[in-house]
N, C-alpha and C positions, 0 to 999 in steps of 0.2 A: 370889280368887274369892268376894268378898262382894257380888256384884251384887244380892242380895236386900236389902242394907242400904246403899244409896248414901250415906247420911249419914255412914258410917264412912270413905268415900273422898273426899268432896267437902266443901268449906266452903260450905254452902248459904246462909250469911249474906252471902257475898261475891259475890253474883250480879250479873249485868249483863243488860240487856234485849237480846234478839236477835229479829229478825223472820225467820221462815222462810217460804219459798214453800210452797204446798200440796205440791209435789213433794218438797221438802226435809223437810217435816214427815212426810209419808207414809213416806219412806225411813228416817228415824230410828225411826219406830214399827215398821214392818214388819221392819226388820233390828235390832230392839232387843236389846241385850245387857242393858241395864238397863230395866226396865219396872215401875214401882211405882205403885200407886193410892194417892193421898194423901187423908186425911180432914181434916175441920176440926179445930181445936185441941181441941175437946171429944171427939174420937174418933168423932163421928157426922157423917154426910153427906159427900158427895164434894166435895173441894176442887180436885182436878186430878190431873195425872200427872207423874211424874219419868221421863224416858226418855233413852236414848242408844244409838245404833247400835254395833255391834261395832267399827266403824272409828273412831268419834268418842269412844268411852268413855274414852280416855286423856287427852283434852283437856277435855271438859266433859260435863255432864249438863244436859238441858233440863227446865224446868217449864212446863207449859201449864195455866192455870187452867180451872176447869170452864166458866165463861162463854165463853171463847174456843174451847174444844172444841165446845161446843153450837152456837155461831155457825158454826163451820167445817162441822160436820156438816149443819146446816140449809142452808147455801149449796150444798153438794154435792147434797143431796137435792132441792133446788129447781132444779137445773141441768137445763134441757130441751134435749135433742138434737133439732134440727128437721130435720136432713138428714144422711145418712151414705152413704158409698160403700164397697162391699165387692168383693173379687175372690177367686176361688178360687185357692189356691196349688198348688204341684206335688204336695202330698200330699192334694189335694182338700178341704182345710179352707178355710172362708170366713174372710177376714181384713178387718178394717176398715182402709181406706186413708185415709179422711178423715172428719171429722165437724164439723158446724157447730152453733153454739149460738145460742139466741135471747137476745141481749143487750139487748133492749128493757126498758122500765120495767115492773116488776111492780106489780100492784094490791095495796094493803095488805090 
């Protein structure tokens, strides 16, 4: 149970590159057993995150650098829903049944 010191459980120098979808990335972070904020080598500034879900923790830990995290959050923030459809369920709660996004070119 040293999830607060992942460097004790993983060989961080033997990493490989993995690409996660937004859904996979979100799942790993939301269900993280390991979630550690990493700083630059001088101990100052945010360099990224080490994270792994409770299910994946025995196999690997992920590292996402600060630039890729910022880029991902910007893409999410700039995503525009242009149309959505909702229905009221049996408990009288409104539920989104579909949503469409504007995939057109954005102006710089």
